[in-house]
C-alpha positions as CSV (number, residue, x, y, z in Angstrom):
1,M,112.4,82.7,112.4
2,S,111.1,79.5,110.6
3,K,113.7,77.1,109.5
4,V,113.7,76.7,105.8
5,E,115.6,74.0,103.9
6,I,116.4,74.6,100.2
7,K,117.5,71.9,97.8
8,K,118.2,72.4,94.1
9,L,116.7,69.4,92.2
10,H,117.3,70.2,88.6
11,T,118.7,72.7,86.1
12,I,117.1,72.8,82.7
13,A,119.1,74.4,79.8
14,G,116.5,74.2,77.1
15,H,116.4,77.8,75.9
16,Q,118.9,79.7,73.8
17,D,118.2,83.1,75.3
18,C,117.0,84.7,78.5
19,V,114.0,83.0,80.1
20,Y,111.3,85.6,80.7
21,V,108.1,83.7,81.7
22,L,107.1,80.6,83.6
23,E,103.4,79.7,83.6
24,K,101.3,76.9,85.1
25,G,100.3,74.0,82.9
26,P,97.0,72.0,82.5
27,D,98.2,69.5,85.1
28,T,99.9,70.4,88.5
29,N,103.1,68.7,87.3
30,T,103.4,70.6,84.1
31,F,104.5,74.2,83.3
32,F,105.3,76.4,80.3
33,S,108.3,78.6,79.7
34,S,109.1,81.3,77.1
35,A,112.3,83.2,76.3
36,G,114.1,85.7,74.1
37,D,114.6,83.0,71.6
38,G,110.9,83.0,70.7
39,V,110.4,79.4,71.9
40,V,107.5,78.4,74.0
41,A,108.1,75.1,75.7
42,K,106.1,72.7,77.9
43,W,107.8,70.8,80.8
44,D,106.9,68.0,83.1
45,L,108.2,68.1,86.7
46,N,108.4,64.3,86.7
47,D,110.7,64.4,83.6
48,P,112.2,67.9,83.6
49,E,115.0,67.1,81.1
50,N,112.6,66.4,78.3
51,G,110.7,69.5,77.4
52,R,108.5,69.9,74.3
53,M,108.4,72.9,72.0
54,I,104.8,74.2,71.8
55,A,105.5,77.2,69.5
56,K,108.3,79.2,67.9
57,V,107.8,82.9,67.0
58,P,110.3,85.3,65.4
59,S,110.6,87.7,68.4
60,S,110.9,87.5,72.2
61,V,108.0,86.3,74.3
62,Y,107.6,88.3,77.6
63,A,104.0,87.2,78.3
64,L,102.2,83.8,78.5
65,H,98.9,82.9,80.1
66,Y,97.3,79.5,80.4
67,Y,93.5,79.7,80.5
68,Q,92.1,76.5,81.9
69,P,88.4,76.8,81.0
70,R,89.3,76.8,77.3
71,N,92.5,74.8,77.6
72,V,94.3,77.4,75.6
73,L,97.8,78.9,76.0
74,I,97.9,82.6,75.1
75,V,101.3,83.7,73.7
76,G,102.3,87.4,73.5
77,Q,104.7,87.8,70.6
78,N,106.5,91.1,71.0
79,F,105.7,93.8,68.4
80,E,103.1,91.6,66.8
81,G,100.2,90.4,68.9
82,I,98.8,87.4,70.7
83,H,98.4,83.8,69.6
84,L,96.0,81.3,71.0
85,I,97.2,77.7,71.0
86,D,94.7,74.9,71.6
87,L,96.6,72.4,73.8
88,E,94.4,69.5,72.8
89,T,95.1,69.8,69.1
90,K,98.5,71.6,69.6
91,K,97.5,74.0,66.9
92,E,97.0,77.8,66.7
93,V,93.3,78.6,66.8
94,G,93.5,82.4,66.5
95,S,95.6,85.5,66.7
96,I,95.1,89.3,66.9
97,K,97.5,92.2,66.2
98,T,97.9,94.3,69.3
99,G,100.2,97.0,67.8
100,T,103.9,97.4,67.2
101,T,105.1,97.4,70.8
102,A,106.3,94.9,73.5
103,I,103.7,92.8,75.2
104,F,104.6,92.7,78.9
105,D,101.8,90.8,80.6
106,I,98.6,88.9,79.8
107,K,95.7,87.9,82.1
108,V,92.2,86.5,81.4
109,V,89.0,87.1,83.4
110,K,85.6,85.8,82.2
111,D,86.7,85.1,78.6
112,R,88.3,88.6,78.3
113,I,92.0,88.7,77.5
114,I,93.8,91.7,79.2
115,V,97.0,92.7,77.5
116,A,99.6,95.2,79.0
117,L,101.6,96.9,76.3
118,G,104.9,98.8,76.0
119,D,103.2,102.1,74.9
120,G,101.1,102.3,78.0
121,E,98.0,100.9,76.5
122,V,95.9,98.1,78.1
123,Q,93.7,96.2,75.6
124,I,90.6,94.1,76.4
125,I,90.1,91.4,73.8
126,N,87.1,89.0,73.5
127,L,88.6,85.5,73.7
128,T,85.8,84.0,71.6
129,T,85.7,86.4,68.8
130,L,89.3,87.8,69.2
131,E,87.9,91.3,68.7
132,L,89.2,94.3,70.5
133,E,86.4,95.3,72.9
134,H,88.0,98.1,74.9
135,K,91.3,99.9,75.4
136,F,92.6,102.5,77.8
137,R,95.8,104.5,78.1
138,D,96.4,106.5,81.2
139,S,100.2,106.8,80.8
140,E,102.8,107.3,78.1
141,S,105.0,104.8,79.9
142,S,104.9,101.0,79.6
143,A,102.1,98.9,81.3
144,R,104.4,96.3,82.8
145,A,102.4,94.0,85.1
146,L,98.8,93.0,85.7
147,A,96.9,91.5,88.7
148,I,93.3,90.6,89.2
149,H,91.1,90.7,92.3
150,E,87.9,89.0,91.1
151,E,86.1,89.4,94.4
152,L,86.5,93.1,94.5
153,G,86.3,93.4,90.7
154,H,89.7,95.2,90.5
155,L,92.5,95.1,87.9
156,A,95.8,96.4,89.1
157,V,98.3,97.6,86.5
158,G,101.9,98.5,87.3
159,Y,103.5,101.1,85.1
160,S,107.0,102.3,84.2
161,D,105.9,105.8,85.4
162,N,106.2,104.7,89.0
163,H,102.4,104.3,89.4
164,I,99.9,101.5,90.1
165,R,96.5,102.2,88.7
166,I,93.4,100.3,89.8
167,Y,90.6,99.7,87.3
168,A,87.1,98.3,87.7
169,L,86.6,95.0,85.9
170,S,83.0,95.9,85.3
171,D,83.6,98.9,83.0
172,W,87.4,99.4,82.9
173,K,87.1,102.8,84.6
174,L,90.0,104.1,86.6
175,V,89.2,103.6,90.3
176,Q,92.4,104.8,92.0
177,E,95.9,106.0,91.1
178,I,98.8,105.2,93.4
179,E,102.2,106.9,93.2
180,A,103.8,103.6,94.3
181,H,107.6,103.6,93.7
182,K,110.5,105.9,92.7
183,I,110.8,104.2,89.3
184,S,109.2,101.5,87.2
185,V,106.8,99.0,88.8
186,F,107.8,95.6,87.4
187,A,105.5,93.3,89.5
188,V,102.1,93.4,91.1
189,R,100.4,90.5,92.9
190,Y,97.3,90.2,95.0
191,S,97.6,88.0,98.1
192,P,95.6,84.8,98.0
193,D,93.5,85.9,100.9
194,G,92.6,89.1,99.1
195,R,93.8,91.4,101.8
196,Y,96.9,93.0,100.1
197,L,98.4,94.0,96.9
198,L,102.2,93.5,96.7
199,S,104.3,95.5,94.3
200,G,108.0,95.2,93.3
201,S,110.0,97.8,91.4
202,R,113.1,98.7,89.7
203,D,113.9,100.7,92.9
204,A,114.4,97.3,94.7
205,H,111.6,98.0,97.1
206,L,108.8,95.6,98.0
207,K,105.6,97.3,99.0
208,I,102.5,96.0,100.6
209,W,99.2,97.8,100.1
210,D,96.2,97.3,102.3
211,I,93.3,96.9,100.0
212,F,90.5,97.3,102.6
213,S,92.1,100.6,103.7
214,G,91.9,102.1,100.3
215,Y,95.2,100.7,99.1
216,E,97.0,102.4,102.0
217,L,100.7,101.5,102.3
218,K,101.2,98.9,105.0
219,E,104.9,98.2,104.6
220,S,107.8,99.3,102.5
221,I,110.8,96.9,102.4
222,V,114.2,97.3,100.8
223,A,114.0,93.7,99.6
224,H,116.8,93.4,97.0
225,M,119.9,95.2,95.8
226,Y,118.5,95.8,92.3
227,A,115.1,95.6,90.5
228,I,112.5,93.2,91.7
229,N,111.2,91.3,88.6
230,H,108.5,89.0,89.9
231,I,106.5,87.9,92.9
232,D,104.7,84.6,93.5
233,Y,102.9,82.9,96.4
234,S,103.0,79.3,97.7
235,A,99.8,77.3,97.2
236,D,98.8,77.6,100.9
237,G,99.4,81.4,100.8
238,K,101.6,81.3,103.9
239,H,104.8,82.3,102.0
240,F,105.8,84.3,98.9
241,V,108.9,84.7,96.9
242,T,110.6,87.6,95.1
243,C,113.3,87.5,92.4
244,S,115.6,90.2,91.2
245,M,118.2,91.5,88.9
246,D,120.6,91.0,91.8
247,K,120.6,87.3,90.8
248,S,118.8,86.2,94.0
249,I,115.5,84.6,95.0
250,K,114.1,85.5,98.4
251,V,111.5,83.5,100.5
252,W,109.2,85.5,102.8
253,D,106.7,84.8,105.5
254,A,103.4,86.2,104.1
255,E,101.9,87.1,107.5
256,A,104.9,88.5,109.3
257,L,106.4,90.0,106.1
258,K,109.8,88.7,107.2
259,L,112.6,87.4,105.1
260,L,113.2,83.7,105.7
261,K,115.8,82.6,103.1
262,V,118.0,83.9,100.3
263,I,118.6,81.6,97.4
264,D,121.7,82.6,95.4
265,K,124.7,81.3,93.5
266,A,127.1,81.3,96.5
267,R,124.8,79.4,98.9
268,H,122.7,77.2,96.7
269,A,124.2,77.1,93.2
270,G,121.6,79.6,92.1
271,H,121.4,81.7,89.0
272,G,124.5,83.6,87.7
273,T,122.5,86.5,86.3
274,S,119.2,88.3,86.7
275,V,116.3,86.1,87.9
276,N,113.3,87.1,85.8
277,T,110.4,84.9,86.7
278,L,109.1,82.5,89.3
279,L,106.4,79.9,89.5
280,W,105.6,78.3,92.9
281,S,104.0,75.0,91.7
282,N,101.3,73.1,93.6
283,Y,103.2,70.0,92.7
284,N,105.2,68.9,95.8
285,N,105.5,72.6,96.6
286,L,108.3,72.9,94.0
287,L,109.6,76.4,93.1
288,I,110.7,77.1,89.5
289,S,112.8,80.0,88.5
290,G,113.9,81.4,85.1
291,S,116.9,83.6,84.4
292,D,119.0,85.7,82.0
293,D,121.5,82.8,82.2
294,R,119.1,80.9,79.9
295,S,118.4,78.2,82.5
296,I,115.4,77.1,84.5
297,S,116.0,75.8,88.0
298,I,113.7,73.6,90.1
299,W,113.9,74.0,93.9
300,D,112.5,71.9,96.8
301,I,111.6,74.2,99.7
302,T,110.8,72.6,103.1
303,F,109.5,74.6,106.1
């Protein structure tokens, strides 16, 4: 087993409610966070104590996406819709109502905003015109997580009805339906090499699906004690991390699919409640985590 050294560098206490999303920023040393307090903040890893509020909305923000080609941050305001913030002018440049349900995830591909909603609908919105171009709803349960495989032209959607559904980016048609877990799928993530789709569920299982074998199940791992909330990869693709309602973060070898390290409160002064979101930054390989305890932690991981 590889030796892994973990060092906690900072704890940021900038939010007044649970931290739900961490998202990359325009520079490798910057990132965004959002929380149940409706605040969207920007942080600098060189000066983590001094964040800056980018936006404040009346309800929780479960979804953020930074789109580099337009230098815009897309904010999902629960029960209202999405807001586009131009990071150059720091002003809102557009918004669209998406319904009256929670917004669980946002991704962008080729100027199309993909929005996963709490009523099971997935909406495709033109980023330029902010017009709804397409929508589909293949489940009455929440669409919780999105992942994009541009090379294959696939969109993976994890649902609360236990399923992962794969759609074609070309026409948004259903390509494949996978009965993936026992209960809600909270996280989906394609591996950087494009070989696998990883999924994490409320059933605490981590599953690895072989894309080139028709999304055949390669491995099922009881990875945590409680729900897996999020998955992210290191910049080099050699490792990935999972986080859970069990208050822990786990570091994995991506090739061997083996657990390398557990980051928790007892061993590393980790989070005291559910860890909801992770961002493995390209900046000095720092890992960032956000929790129900309202804090953001920054970790140095050395292999």
